C-alpha positions in Angstrom: -13.5 -12.6 6.8 -15.1 -10.3 4.1 -16.0 -8.2 7.0 -12.5 -7.7 8.2 -11.3 -6.8 4.5 -13.9 -4.1 4.4 -13.3 -2.8 8.0 -9.1 -2.3 6.9 -10.1 -1.0 3.9 -12.6 1.4 5.3 -10.2 2.6 8.0 -7.5 3.0 5.5 -10.0 5.0 3.2 -11.4 7.1 6.2 -7.6 8.1 7.2 -6.4 8.9 3.5 -9.7 11.0 3.1 -9.0 12.9 6.4 -5.6 13.7 5.1 -6.5 15.1 1.6 -8.2 18.5 0.4 -9.8 16.8 -2.5 -11.6 13.3 -1.4 -11.3 12.0 -4.9 -7.6 11.5 -3.8 -8.4 8.5 -1.4 -9.8 6.8 -4.5 -6.8 7.3 -6.7 -4.3 6.1 -4.2 -6.6 2.9 -4.2 -6.2 2.6 -7.8 -3.0 0.6 -8.1 -4.1 -1.7 -5.0 -7.4 -2.7 -7.0 -5.7 -3.0 -10.3 -2.8 -5.3 -8.8 -5.0 -7.2 -6.3 -7.5 -8.0 -9.1 -5.0 -9.0 -11.6 -3.1 -11.3 -8.9 -6.3 -13.3 -7.9 -7.4 -13.4 -11.4 -3.9 -15.2 -12.6 -4.4 -17.7 -9.6 -7.9 -18.3 -10.0 -6.9 -19.3 -13.6 -4.2 -21.9 -12.1 -5.7 -22.9 -9.0 -9.4 -22.6 -9.7 -10.4 -21.7 -6.0 -11.5 -18.4 -4.6 -10.4 -19.5 -0.6 -12.0 -17.3 2.0 -8.4 -17.3 3.9 -7.0 -16.0 0.5 -9.1 -13.1 0.7 -8.8 -12.5 4.1 -5.2 -11.8 3.2 -5.9 -8.9 0.9 -6.7 -6.9 4.2 -3.0 -7.2 5.1 -2.2 -6.6 1.5 -4.2 -3.2 1.2 -2.3 -1.7 4.3 1.0 -2.5 2.9 0.3 -2.0 -0.6 -1.2 1.5 -0.5 2.3 2.8 1.1 3.7 2.8 -2.6 1.2 5.1 -3.8 1.5 7.2 -0.8 5.1 7.2 -1.2 5.2 8.8 -4.7 2.5 11.1 -3.9 4.5 12.5 -1.0 7.8 12.7 -3.0 5.7 14.6 -6.0 4.2 17.2 -3.5 7.5 18.0 -2.6 9.8 17.7 -5.7 7.2 18.6 -8.5 9.4 17.2 -10.8 8.1 13.6 -11.8 11.6 12.5 -13.3 13.5 13.1 -9.8 10.7 11.5 -8.0 10.8 8.4 -10.0 14.7 8.2 -9.7 14.0 8.7 -5.7 11.4 6.1 -5.2 11.8 3.4 -7.9 14.5 1.4 -6.1 13.1 1.6 -2.7 9.7 0.4 -4.1 10.7 -2.1 -5.9 13.3 -3.8 -3.2 10.4 -3.2 -0.8 8.2 -5.2 -3.0 10.7 -7.9 -3.8 11.6 -8.6 -0.2 7.9 -8.6 0.8 6.9 -10.9 -1.9 10.2 -13.3 -0.9 8.9 -13.8 2.4 5.3 -14.7 1.2 7.1 -16.9 -1.3 8.6 -18.8 1.6 5.5 -20.0 2.3 5.7 -22.1 -0.8 8.0 -24.7 1.5 5.2 -25.5 4.0 3.3 -28.6 2.5 0.1 -27.1 2.9 -2.1 -26.0 -0.1 -4.1 -23.2 1.5 -0.4 -21.3 2.6 1.0 -22.1 -0.5 -1.8 -20.2 -2.2 -1.6 -17.3 0.2 2.1 -17.0 -0.1 1.3 -16.9 -4.4 -1.5 -14.6 -4.1 0.3 -12.1 -1.8 3.7 -12.2 -3.9 1.8 -11.7 -6.9 -0.2 -8.7 -5.5 2.7 -6.8 -3.9 4.6 -7.1 -7.1 1.8 -6.1 -9.1 0.6 -3.4 -7.1 4.7 -1.8 -7.1 4.6 -2.2 -10.8 1.3 -0.5 -11.1 2.3 2.4 -8.9 5.3 2.8 -10.4 3.4 3.2 -13.6 0.0 4.4 -13.1 0.7 6.9 -10.5 3.3 9.4 -12.2 0.6 9.5 -15.0 -2.1 10.4 -12.6 -0.2 12.9 -10.7 1.2 14.8 -13.8 -2.2 14.6 -15.5 -3.8 17.2 -12.8 -1.1 19.0 -11.0 -2.1 19.9 -7.3 -4.6 16.9 -7.3 -3.1 15.2 -4.1 -2.6 18.2 -2.1 -2.7 17.3 1.8 -4.5 18.8 4.4 -2.0 21.4 6.2 -3.9 21.1 9.5 -4.7 17.3 9.7 -4.0 15.0 12.1 -1.5 13.0 10.7 0.5 16.0 10.3 0.4 17.0 13.9 1.0 13.4 14.8 4.0 13.3 12.5 5.7 16.8 13.7 5.5 15.8 17.7 8.8 15.3 19.0 8.5 12.0 20.5 12.2 12.0 21.5 11.4 14.8 24.3 8.6 12.7 25.9 10.3 10.6 28.8 7.2 8.8 29.5 6.7 7.5 26.2 10.5 6.2 26.0 10.0 5.0 29.1 7.1 2.6 28.3 8.7 1.8 24.8 11.9 0.4 26.5 10.0 -1.5 29.0 
């Protein structure tokens, strides 16, 4: 389980490193994820006194879901260059996304299995913590050193995103099947 967490974090980290000119950016985007997940696990360890391997394994899913909050804030800041406008634009979306995701994980509390209930608590608390910390920390990181999160202009993700998928009939046929 620990290996799967390291693999998922490693792959996300590699994608982020390839996407930015400054390699420190990948670390900065993970900052809210690290702080929020650690805080959630610490709170639950205080109440449950456990370190379940399954709960650690859920971290590989949460990392992928939660790093999106930091990416969303940094992308908007790259375009708008005004943090007040960025926060006005993204706050509702990030909060709504995190609350609905947390609510889905909290539905695991209805199952009478302690392990699944613990996963529900950890996932819900982690997502809420990461969203709040992203909204609090990322604006300070981005405005402290403007231009820090500059994207590579020729990275493969930009090329992948700029491809006209709707014009590829073979791809559309495969998706429909």
